[in-house]
C-alpha positions in Angstrom: 47.5 38.6 -9.5 47.7 35.3 -7.8 50.4 33.0 -9.2 49.5 29.4 -9.3 51.7 26.4 -10.1 49.4 24.1 -12.1 51.8 21.2 -11.7 51.4 21.0 -7.9 49.8 18.0 -6.3 47.9 15.9 -8.8 48.6 18.5 -11.5 45.3 18.0 -13.4 42.4 20.0 -14.8 40.7 20.3 -11.4 43.2 22.9 -10.3 42.2 25.0 -13.3 38.5 24.6 -12.7 38.8 25.4 -9.0 40.9 28.5 -9.8 38.3 29.7 -12.4 35.4 29.3 -10.0 37.2 31.0 -7.0 38.6 33.7 -9.2 35.1 34.7 -10.3 33.7 34.4 -6.7 36.5 36.5 -5.1 37.2 38.8 -8.0 40.9 37.9 -7.7 42.8 37.4 -11.0 45.3 34.6 -11.4 48.1 33.4 -13.7 48.6 29.6 -13.8 51.7 28.0 -15.2 52.2 24.3 -15.8 48.5 23.8 -16.6 47.8 20.0 -16.5 51.5 19.4 -16.4 51.2 16.0 -14.9 48.8 14.6 -17.5 49.7 12.5 -20.5 48.5 15.3 -22.8 49.5 18.4 -20.8 48.0 21.8 -21.4 44.5 23.0 -22.3 42.4 20.4 -24.1 38.9 21.1 -25.6 37.1 20.4 -22.4 39.3 22.8 -20.5 39.1 25.4 -23.2 35.3 25.1 -22.9 35.5 25.6 -19.1 37.7 28.7 -19.5 35.3 30.1 -22.2 32.3 29.5 -19.9 34.0 31.2 -17.0 35.1 34.1 -19.3 31.5 34.7 -20.6 29.7 34.5 -17.2 32.1 37.0 -15.6 33.2 39.2 -18.5 36.8 38.2 -17.8 40.0 39.2 -19.6 41.8 36.0 -20.6 45.2 35.3 -22.1 46.7 31.9 -23.2 43.4 30.3 -24.3 44.7 28.0 -27.0 45.0 24.2 -27.5 47.9 22.7 -25.5 48.7 26.0 -23.7 50.2 25.5 -20.3 50.0 29.1 -19.2 46.8 31.0 -18.6 45.9 34.4 -17.2 42.4 35.1 -16.0 41.0 38.4 -14.7 37.3 38.3 -13.9 34.7 41.0 -14.1 31.2 40.9 -12.6 29.0 37.8 -12.9 26.3 38.3 -15.5 23.2 36.1 -15.2 21.9 35.1 -18.6 21.1 32.3 -21.0 24.3 30.5 -21.9 25.1 27.7 -24.3 28.5 26.0 -24.3 29.5 23.4 -26.9 32.7 21.5 -26.0 32.9 20.1 -29.5 34.2 16.7 -28.3 33.1 14.1 -25.8 34.7 16.2 -23.0 32.8 16.3 -19.8 29.7 18.5 -19.7 29.4 18.1 -15.9 32.9 19.5 -15.2 32.2 22.5 -17.4 28.9 23.1 -15.7 30.4 22.8 -12.2 32.9 25.5 -13.1 30.2 28.2 -13.5 27.2 26.9 -11.5 28.2 28.2 -8.1 29.0 31.8 -9.3 25.7 31.9 -11.2 23.8 30.5 -8.2 25.1 33.4 -6.1 24.2 36.0 -8.8 21.2 38.3 -8.4 19.1 37.0 -11.2 18.2 33.6 -12.8 20.3 31.9 -15.5 20.1 28.8 -17.7 23.2 26.9 -18.9 23.1 24.4 -21.7 26.3 22.3 -22.2 26.9 20.0 -25.1 29.6 17.3 -25.1 30.1 14.1 -23.0 27.7 13.3 -20.1 29.2 9.9 -19.1 33.0 10.0 -19.2 35.8 8.0 -17.6 37.5 10.2 -14.9 34.6 12.7 -14.7 31.4 12.7 -12.6 28.5 11.3 -14.6 25.3 13.3 -14.8 23.6 11.1 -12.1 26.3 12.1 -9.6 25.6 15.8 -10.1 21.8 15.4 -10.1 21.4 12.9 -7.3 24.4 13.5 -5.0 26.2 16.8 -5.4 23.3 19.2 -6.2 21.0 18.0 -3.4 23.7 18.7 -0.9 24.2 22.2 -2.4 20.5 22.7 -2.2 20.7 22.1 1.6 23.3 24.9 1.6 20.9 27.3 -0.2 21.7 26.7 -3.9 18.5 26.8 -6.0 19.1 24.9 -9.3 17.8 22.0 -11.3 19.5 19.7 -13.8 18.0 18.0 -16.9 19.7 15.3 -18.9 18.5 16.2 -22.4 20.6 13.6 -24.2 23.4 11.2 -23.2 26.8 11.5 -24.7 29.5 8.9 -24.4 33.2 8.9 -25.3 34.4 9.2 -28.1 31.3 10.4 -29.9 29.9 12.9 -27.4 26.8 14.8 -28.5 25.2 14.7 -25.0 23.4 17.7 -23.6 22.8 18.9 -20.0 20.6 21.8 -19.1 20.8 23.7 -15.8 18.2 26.2 -14.5 19.6 28.4 -11.8 17.8 30.7 -9.4 19.4 33.3 -7.2 20.3 31.9 -3.8 22.7 32.1 -0.8 25.2 29.7 0.7 25.2 28.4 4.2 27.5 25.9 6.0 26.7 22.2 5.9 27.2 19.4 8.4 26.9 15.8 7.3 28.9 13.9 10.0 26.9 10.7 9.4 25.0 9.2 6.5 22.3 7.7 8.8 20.2 4.6 8.0 20.7 2.9 4.7 17.3 3.4 2.9 17.8 1.8 -0.5 20.4 0.6 -3.0 19.7 0.4 -6.7 21.7 -0.3 -9.8 21.1 0.9 -13.4 23.0 -0.3 -16.5 22.7 1.6 -19.8 23.8 0.6 -23.3 23.6 2.7 -26.4 24.4 1.2 -29.7 25.9 -1.9 -28.0 24.5 -5.4 -27.3 22.0 -5.7 -24.5 23.8 -8.6 -22.9 26.6 -6.2 -21.7 24.2 -4.4 -19.4 22.6 -7.8 -18.3 26.0 -9.2 -17.3 26.9 -6.0 -15.4 23.6 -6.1 -13.5 24.1 -9.8 -12.7 27.5 -9.1 -11.1 26.2 -6.2 -9.1 23.1 -8.1 -7.9 25.3 -10.9 -6.6 28.1 -8.7 -5.3 25.8 -6.3 -3.4 22.9 -8.7 -2.7 20.3 -6.8 -4.7 17.0 -8.1 -5.7 15.4 -7.9 -9.1 13.4 -4.9 -8.1 16.5 -2.9 -7.4 17.9 -3.4 -11.0 17.1 -1.4 -14.1 18.3 -1.8 -17.7 18.2 1.0 -20.2 18.7 0.5 -24.0 19.2 3.7 -25.9 19.1 4.3 -29.7 22.4 3.7 -31.5 22.7 7.4 -32.3 23.4 8.1 -28.6 26.3 5.7 -28.6 28.2 3.6 -28.7 28.5 3.7 -24.9 27.9 1.9 -21.6 27.6 3.0 -18.0 26.5 1.2 -14.8 25.6 3.2 -11.7 24.9 2.1 -8.2 23.0 4.6 -6.1 23.2 4.3 -2.3 20.4 6.3 -0.6 20.7 7.0 3.2 19.0 9.3 5.6 21.4 12.3 5.1 23.1 11.7 1.8 22.7 9.8 -1.5 25.9 8.6 -3.1 26.4 7.5 -6.7 29.1 5.1 -7.9 29.8 4.6 -11.6 31.7 2.3 -14.0 32.1 2.9 -17.7 32.4 0.3 -20.4 35.7 0.4 -22.3 37.0 -1.4 -25.3 38.7 -4.6 -24.3 37.4 -4.5 -20.7 34.9 -7.3 -19.8 31.5 -6.1 -18.5 32.1 -8.2 -15.4 35.3 -6.3 -14.6 33.5 -3.0 -14.9 30.7 -4.0 -12.6 33.0 -5.6 -10.0 35.0 -2.4 -9.8 31.8 -0.5 -8.9 31.0 -3.2 -6.3 34.4 -2.7 -4.7 33.8 1.0 -4.4 30.3 0.6 -2.9 31.4 -2.0 -0.4 34.3 0.1 0.7 32.0 3.0 1.2 29.4 1.0 3.1 32.0 -0.6 5.4 33.4 2.8 6.3 30.2 4.2 7.7 31.2 7.6 6.2 28.8 10.0 4.6 30.8 10.7 1.5 32.9 8.7 -0.9 36.3 10.0 -2.0 34.9 11.8 -5.1 32.2 13.6 -3.2 34.6 14.6 -0.5 36.7 16.3 -3.0 33.8 18.1 -4.6 32.4 19.4 -1.3 35.5 21.3 -0.3 34.9 24.3 -2.6 31.3 25.1 -1.7 32.0 24.6 2.0 35.0 26.9 1.9 32.9 29.6 0.1 30.0 29.1 2.6 32.4 29.6 5.5 32.6 26.1 6.9 31.2 22.7 7.3 31.9 19.1 8.4 31.5 15.7 6.9 33.0 12.2 7.0 34.5 10.4 4.1 35.6 6.9 3.2 38.8 8.1 1.6 41.1 11.1 1.0 42.4 11.3 -2.6 45.3 13.3 -4.1 42.6 15.4 -5.8 41.3 16.3 -2.3 44.7 17.4 -1.0 45.5 19.4 -4.1 42.1 21.1 -4.0 42.4 21.9 -0.3 45.8 23.5 -0.9 44.5 25.6 -3.8 41.4 26.8 -2.0 43.6 28.1 0.8 45.3 30.4 -1.7 42.0 32.1 -2.6 40.0 32.0 0.6 40.6 32.3 4.3 39.7 28.6 4.8 41.4 25.8 6.7 40.7 22.1 5.9 41.4 19.7 8.7 41.2 15.9 8.5 41.1 13.5 11.4 40.9 9.7 11.2 38.1 8.0 13.0 36.9 4.4 13.1 36.8 3.3 9.5 36.4 6.9 8.1 38.0 10.3 8.0 36.4 13.4 9.5 36.8 16.6 7.4 36.3 20.0 8.9 36.4 23.3 6.9 36.7 26.5 9.0 37.8 30.1 8.4 41.4 30.5 9.4 41.2 34.1 10.4 43.3 35.6 7.5 41.9 38.7 5.8 39.8 38.3 2.7 41.8 38.8 -0.6 
């Protein structure tokens, strides 16, 4: 059984989710101590319990330590079982993170599956639905993953109640190379409010339009019924020849709409100035599928602590080496097999 220190690196929930996914794919059991030890509320929270339960059900795993606030977890996977699954987080915890935990194992299974996850679809510190649907999944599709995503209902913190549906077909996984993003094709911004005043979205779009020089045709405002809120999100989608990136900002109590929108503009400008194919969040989330596929290369505008922690953890499960090299304005990431025997 692989022993993992969950407090290493950034010490958050990503180490747990990566371990669950790779354990299922490799068949290698693990025991993690210090689960989310570096977080303000360490241990397993409802979102992480849902991810563990999802991983347990799709692989028939034996699990120990699955309780609220637990910092020790043992996970021994069985065989992946394609089926119709429904997972309810029970809070506004991230649907997208739970879905990512099991999507790749199910995508490499021999029969179709559907996965319905209920909880939060637009959360601070988690990828929004649009990122998965427009950025992450299209790149996995180029690698051979056959899946589609549907946003059935939005769910914001703290209410939750959102719903995401994934339909997954059997596929394979091949290496991916995205060394450049190519020509900039389009940039668009969308602001959504649910159960909040319309002027919040209007102010956000005004800031983004000015900060990124967008015309009226590139702006969209969505008002949702109060029962889907309260909540607010603004996304900026940057579409290029070889990749589409999504940047998001979430409304928070006490934070002006202008501040939320300007934060998104800063991220977008940094990405565009770098010339890289991937932003920091996408760079982090490409590592696992590339390592499973046996390799790949891309450029990114930044390397985060999540990236470094994820790279170190992946190397414990797979014979993969992650190399980074600074180039003009960007960082080149190469994932290659390192020649060690498979676990």
